[in-house]
N, C-alpha and C positions, 0 to 999 in steps of 0.2 A: 504494500500500500504506500502510495506517495504521501508526502507531507507538504504543508504550506508553511513557508518561513517568510516573515516580513523583512528579511535581510536585503536581498537583491544586491546589485552592484553599487547602489548608493547607500545601502544600509538603512534605508527608511521606507516606510510604507504608511501612507495616510490612514488614520483611523476613522476618517470621514470620507469614504470612497464614493458616496452617491448623494445626490441632492434629493430631498424629500418634498413631495407636494401632497398635502393632506394625508400623510402617513404612507403614501405609496412612493417607492423609490423609482427614479427615472432610469428606464432600461438602457438608454444610450450611455449613461455614466457607468453602469455596471458592465457593459461591454468593453469600455475603456479599461476598467479595472481588470477584467479578464485578460485583456491584451498585456497589461503591465505585469500581471502575475505570471503569465506564460513567458514573457521576456525575461523575468527574474528567475525562471527555472521551474515554475510549477508545472507538473505534468499530471495533475489530478483531473481526469477527463470529466467526471461527474461535476466537480466544482466549476470547471471552465464552461461546460455546456449549460449549467444552471445560470451562471452569470450572463451568458449570451442569449439565453432563452427569452421568450416573450413575456414571461411573468404570469400573473401580476407579482411584483416584488413588493413586499411590505416589511415594515420594521419587524425584527424578530426572524428574519431570513436566516436559515441555518448556516449559510456561507458567511454572512457578515458576522454572526455570532462566533463562528469558528475563528475568523480573522481577528476579532476583537478579544478573543480569549474568554468569551462568556460560556456558561454551561447551561 
């Protein structure tokens, strides 16, 4: 199983990866996040496909919780 690490070549990953509108996350921002994670070495297909998917994406998304270290 692959892992997600907020290291990357710059050593930083924003903890606010997507803009929210009325509790729904903007899919275009999540697709950009998926691209950045992939470029940083993330190879978790489920995670990347989820971020690039049509949603709806809402607060409490399992991927964002994973990246933010929430349980």
